[in-house]
N, C-alpha and C positions, 0 to 999 in steps of 0.2 A: 232360411238361408243355410247353406251347408258349406263346410270347409273344403278346400281342395283335397282330392283323393290321394294325390301323390305328395311326397315330401318336397316342399318348395325349395328352390335353389336360394342360397344366401347371397345377397348382393353386397359388394364391398363399398361401393360409392354411396354418397348421400342422395343422389338423384339418378333418375333413369336417363337413357340416352336422349330422350325428348325434353329433358329438363324438369320433369315432374318430381317434386320432393314430397315423399309420403309423410314425413314428420311435420312439414309445413302445413300439409292438409289437416293433420290431426290437431295441431295447435290452432289453426284458423277456424276449424269447426267449433272447438271449445270456446274460443274467444267470441265468436258470433253468438253462440247460445247464451253465454254468460252476459254479454252486453245487452242482448235482447231482454233478458230477465231483469236487468238493472235500470235500463233507460227506456223512455217512450219511443214508439215507432218513429223513424225519421231522424232520430238524434244523430249528431255527427259521429259519435263513437260507434253506433250501430252501423252507420253507412260505411265507415272506414273498415270495419270488420267484414262487412258484406263484400266490399270491393276486394279485400285481400283474399277471401276464400274463392271468389269468382276467378280471380287471376291465377290462383294456384291450380284450379281445376281445368281451365281452358286448354292448356297444352295437351293433356291426355285426351280430352274430348275431341279436340281437333284432329288428333292423330289416330285414335282408335275408335272413337264414337261412344265408348263407355269407360267407366272407371269403377273398379271394385276394390274397396279398402276394407280389410278385416283385421281385427286384433285377435290373434290366436295364441294362447299361452303366454301372453305378455309381449309378443312380437307383432309388429305391424307388417301386414302383407298387402302388397299392391298388385292387383291383377295376378294373384297366385304366387308372387315372389316374396320371400321373406326378407325384411330389412332388419336382421337381428342385431347387428352391431349398432345401427342407428337407434334402435329401440332401447338397447342397453345404455346408450349414451344419453338418452332423453327419457328416463323411466317415468318422471313426473308427468310429462306430456301424455304418455300412454295412459297413466292412471287417471288423469283429468278427463281424457276422452271417454274412457269406459265408465267413469263415475256419472256421466250424463245419462246412463241407462242404455247404452248401445255398444255393440262390438263391431258393427258393420255399417258401411255407408256405400251404397251403389248409386251412381249417377250416370244418366244417359245424355247423349248429345241432344240439344234443344232445350236444356234446362235454363230457366230465366232467373234473374236475381230475385224476382218476386217469389218464385218457388223456394229458393234458398232461404229467404226471409221467413216464409211461412213454415218451413221445416224447423227453423230455429225457434219460432214462436211456439210450435207444438212441443218441442223438447224442453224449452224453458218453463212452460206451464204444466209440465207433467212430472209426477213423482218418479224419480229415477228407479225406484224399486218396484214400481207398479207392474203387474202382469197383464195389464190391459193392452191389447194390440195397438200398435202405432199406425199401421197402414190405413185403417178407416179414418183416423184423425187427419192424416195427410191428404187423403182423398177428399175429405170434406172441405179442405182449404184449397183444392184445385191443384195439388202437387202431383204431377204425372211422371216426372222424370227423375225423381229421387225416392229411394227406399232405404230405410234404416231399421235396425233390429238387433236382437240378441242372437248369438250363435248357440244352437242347442247341441251339446255333445252327444255322441252316440251312446246308447245305453249298453254299457259293457258289464252290467252287474252279473250276467250269467257266468262270467269268468271269475267272479269274486268268491273266495272260499267262504263257505258257510260255517261259522264257528258256533259251538254251543253257547248258550247264554248263561251257563253256570258250570262250576267244576264237575268233571265226570269221574266216576270211580269212587272208592271208599274215602270218606273224609273223617277227620278227627271229630268225635261226637259234639264237643263243645263248639267247635268251629262251625259245624253244620247247623247247630241250633242258633248260633249268632247270625248266620245267613238267613235263616227262616225268620227270625225276629226283625232283622233289618229289612227284609223284603216286605214284611207286613207294615212296618213303620213308614218306610219311604213310599210304599204303595199308597198309604193313606194320603200323603202329600199329593201324589199324582191324581188321586180321586177327589181332591179338595177338602179332605178331612185330616187335619194335622193330628198326629198321635199325641197322647197325653204325656206330660213330663215323666210320669211314673214308668211308662213303657220304655222311654228313652233311658231312664236310670237303670232299669232292670237289664237292658242290653249293655249299657255301660259297665255295670257290675260284672256281667259275664265276661266281657272282653278283658277287663283289667285283672280280675281275680283268677280266671281260668285259661282263656284262649292265649293270653300273652305268656303263660307259663308252659304251654304245650309245645314241645319240640316238633311234633307232627304237624300241628296247625301252622307254626312258624315256617316250616319247610314248604307247606302248600301255599303260603302267602308270598314268600321270598323268591320261590323258583319261577321258571317259565310257566305261564298260565295259558293253556290251550283252550281258552274260551274268551268270549267277548261279552263284557257286562259293564255298562256305564253307570249303573245306579247302585243297587244294594251290595253286590259282591265287591265292586270297586270301593265303595264307601267303607265297608268293614275292613278291607285290606289296608286302605289308607289310614284308618283309625289305629290299627295295630302297628303299622310302620311308624306313625307319629308317636305312639306310646314308646316304642323302642328308642327313638331318637331323643324324646324328651327326657327319658330316664338316663340315657347315656350322657346327656348334656347336664345332668345334675339338677333338673328342675324338681320342685317340691311335688308331693303327691297331689296337692290341691291343683297345681298347674297341670300336672299330668292328666288328671280327670277332666280339666277344662279343655285341653287340647284334643283329648280323645272324643269328647262330645262334639266339639267343633269339626273335627275331621270326619266324624260319622255323618254329619249333616251338611258338609261343605258344598255338596253338589245338588241339593234339593231343588235349586232353581232350574236344573235341567229337566225336571218333570214338566216344565212348561214349554220346553223346546220340542218341536216336532221330531219324532223318531227318524223320519226321512232325512233330516239334516244331521242328526247325531251319528247315524250309521251310513251316511253317504259314502260310497266307495271311491270318491274322487275329490279333487280340490273343491273347497266351498267357494261360492260366488261371494261378491262383496256384500250383497244383501243377506245371504245365509250367515256370513261371518258376523255381521252386525247383530243378527238375531241370537247367535250362540254366545256372543260376548256380553249379552245382557244377563246371562244366567246368574252371575254373582250378585247383581243388584236385586234381581227377582228373589233369589234365595234369601238374601239378608232381610228383605221385607217380609217374606213368609215366616222366617224364624223369629223376627221381632214381635210378631203377633201371638206367639205360642207362650203361654204363661208357664213359668217354672224352669225354663232353660237358663243356662249360665249366661251372664252378661256379655261374654266374649264370643259366644256361638254365632250370632249374626255378623260380628266383625270378621271372624275367620271366613265365613261364607263370602263376604264382600271382598276380602283382600287376597284370597288364595291364588290369584293370577297377577298380583302386583309384584314388581321387581323389589328385591329386598332393600334397596337403597332409595326407593321411591322414584327412580329415573324412568320408569316405563311400565308396561303391562296394561291390564285393563281391570276395572273401569278407571277412567281418569278422575281421580279424587284429590288432586294436588300432589305436591312433590314430597310430602312427608312419607317416611318409610312405614311399611305395614308393621303390625304388632308382631312380636317375637313368635307367638303361637301360630300366627298366619304363615310366617316364614317356615316354620317346621312342617306345617301341613303341605305347603307348596313343594317342598323337597320330596316328601312321601308320595305326593300326587304324581310328580314327574316320574319317579321310579316305578310306581305301580302301573301307570299308564304304559310305560315303555315295555314292561315285562308281560303285559296283557295283550291278547290278540285284538286287532281292529279290522273292520271290514276292508280297509285299504292296505293292510300290511300284516304280516305274521308277528308274533311277539319276538322281542330281542332277548338275547341271553343275559343273565344277571350281570356278568362282568361288563357287557356292553352298556347296560343301563347305568352301571357305576361310572363308566367313561363319559356318558352323556351328562351325568351330574357334575363330574369334574370339569367338563368343558363349560358348563353354565355357571360354575362357581365364580363369584366376583362380578359377574354381569347381571344375571337374573336371580341367582340364588346366593344366600349368605355363605361365604366360603368356610367360615368356622363351623357352621352347622353341617355343611356338606362333609367336611372332614370327620365330624363326629358321627354322621350317618354311616359313612364308609367304614369307620372303625367298628360301628355297631353291627353292621350286617356282614362284614368281611368281603373279601374279593370273591370268595366262593360261598355264597349264602347257604344256610341249611336248606336242604331240599334240592340242591343242584345235582344234576346227573353229570358225572365226570368220568374221564378215562385217565388212568395213570400211565407213566412211562413203561410200566411192566404189563400194559394191556389189560389192567383190571378195570372193570366198570362198576361204579357204585354210586350211592347217594350220600351226599354230605349230611352227617347226623350231628356232628359237634365241631366247633372250631377249636383251634389250639391257641391258648393265650400267648401272645407275643410272637406268634408265627402264623399269621392269617393265610399264608400261601400253602400251608400243609395241614389241612383239616383231617378229621377222622371220618372215614366213609364206611358204609355197609354195602357189601357187594350185591349185585343183581345178576341175572342170567346173561344179560347182553354182553357182547364182546368175547369173553373167554368162557365157553360152555363148561370147561372142566373145573371152573372155580365154583365152590359151593356158595349158593346164595345165602345172604345173611351173615357172612363172615365179616367181622369188624376189623378194619385195617387203619392203623395210625400212620398217616403218610409223613409225620414228622420224625419218625424213627430214623436213627443213623447207624452206620456200621462202626467198627472199631477205630477207623481213622477219622471219624467225625463227619463223613460224607452222608448225605441223605440216601436212603435205600431206594426211594422213588420220589417222583414229583407229579403234580397234576399236569397232564399234558394238554388237556382241552376240556371244555364244557360241552356236553352233548345236548341236542334238542330232543326231548323224549318224543317217541312216535306214538305212545299211548300213555294215558294217565297212570302214574305209579303211586301205589299206596306207601306211605312212609310211616313206620312205626317208631315210637319213642325209643331212644337208646336205653338200654338197661342200666 
């Protein structure tokens, strides 16, 4: 089945001129399938549901001879017309309909109640996530005037930008080595051979002792990342961001080491998720969403079987998508709040994912990622930890490419204590060609009256990877 080629008109009323109510059809189909699955054939509840569906279909079939109902993007369409307002008013009805494993119901004049009952029996006895075609099942039961199925979206991947799978250009040597070690360790999970605890400890030591103290590495982690990597690069970046937050929050070095290890391995469960789902350039289906939302449970089970890891490492993997107060997120493990270290990793995970490229969107700028965190604070994220994270990374993180009000373009190399909006930058060639590259400018400097000489006017999106050298 295909969607209408033209943008459908939006109807204002709940019914068509002939009295056909698309939302009633959606509800009655769901009611019939569910009652068929619960009660034996011929039961009064099933017969009532069958009669209700038949009566809602008849006006359209008597008038036009056919009825085409499709759910496209959450909106119910009847014979090519979208009933958007009605769909928004009855979202659960639409969700219940699509949860049956179908997006489309096409009915032709001549349909009998026996055919509608047979259709309901097929849908009630079938796994909604199954890829097995429905048409042969209907045909085997003598259903000739009804067809149901999934809508297959057009393949638009040719328009999706192809992002590199790792950072391009020169990297801080210790950061580059940590990426290599992480790729080897997490690649082991993907191949079914978990790395030894010693390999994890060696990587942990490198991150804590060297990478976290490198301004160049921090710049490359905090800034916009023009690459897409859901495993080892992402994991290393989340580990360093979690380390920064944990130290800024005043945690002990023992807790810092525990959160870094947990952050480094928080997403190993994704090695069991098909790449086609992880890198899908469009919205996930319900079935795909269920698959990807299992990765915390899978990851926790994988880590629990690795000897020598910290006791909280599986916990962090399990909880890093749970809301900070236990009110939501996944997986559903009760209403208790996640561990503090899991809350830290979740904040780092959100920031790193936002500033990294994805197959379905470009990376966002650092200050936009900070705004995302601020909006989620109190709802999904611990507001106190979000505040600490924003104070740790500043509004213009190290590595950001910025333009000043004097048209100077440079890379943020240091933050100014007590004045996060006026960092120290090192100029680059972009913007003002007459400005010597590598010139250090302290944007917090003021004139004799106390006024700032310049401000940061905007953050720029780098067109090419920029090597960042540590400040002298």
